[in-house]
N, C-alpha and C positions, 0 to 999 in steps of 0.2 A: 588730694589732687593738688597739683602745682601748675600754675599758669605762668608762662614766660612771656612777658609783654615787652615788645621793642618799639612799637609805634609811638610817634610823637603824641603828647597829651592832648593836642588840639585836633586830633583826627577822630573820625567815627569809630575806627577800629579800636583805638585805645579806650574810648568811653564805653563801647559795647563790651569789650573783653574784661575791663576792670569791674563793671557792674555785674557781669555774669559771674566772675570769680568771687566777688563779695557775696552775692546771693547764694552761692554754693558753699560758702565758708571754706573756700580753697585758699591755699597759700599763693602769694603773688611775688614774683621776682621781676624787677624792672631792669631792663637792659637797654643799651644803645640810647636812642633819643627819649625813650620812656622815662629815663631817670630824671628828666626835668620835672615830672609830676611829683616827685618826692619833696619838692620845695613848697608845694601848696596843698597837698592832700591831707596832711596832718593824720596820717595812718601809720601808727607804730608797728603794725603787723607786716609791713612790706619788707621784702629783702631787696637790697640795692647793691649792684656790683660796684665795688670800690673803684676799680680801674675805670669804669665808665664815667663816674662823677669827676675823677681826676682829668680824664681826657676833655671833658666839657667845662673845666674850670669852676666846678661847683664845690663849695666848701662843705665839710662835714657838718658845720654848724647850721647850714641852711636847710637840711633835710630832716624828714621824719622817717623812721624805719631802721632796719638793721643792715649795716654794711657787711658784705660778704666778699670773699674772694672766689676764684674759679673752683678751687678744691671744695669749698663749702657748697657751691652750686651743684657740683657732681654728687655730693652727699645728699642734697635735697632731692635731686632727680632720681637717684637710685633708691631713696627711702620712700618715695611717693608711689602710690598704686597706679597713678596715671599722671602724665605730663602733657600739657597742651601748649603749643607754641603759637602765639598770636603776633604776626608780623605785619 
């Protein structure tokens, strides 16, 4: 299963969805404002959209996880049995 999370890390939605994904051993892709969480989660299993960190002025050296592009996101989505979007 793949969780797409876009909520800001300081929201209830982010905290709930991230915890649920981790409890389910699901893959997590951070998008939009959720990419800010990659700076402090210290979770190397995260997927982070490269364009999103660039838009927000976040350096690659500041994050944990794997940077991906939109083509890789499509591959992850089509390769997963289920995809959940948490906005």
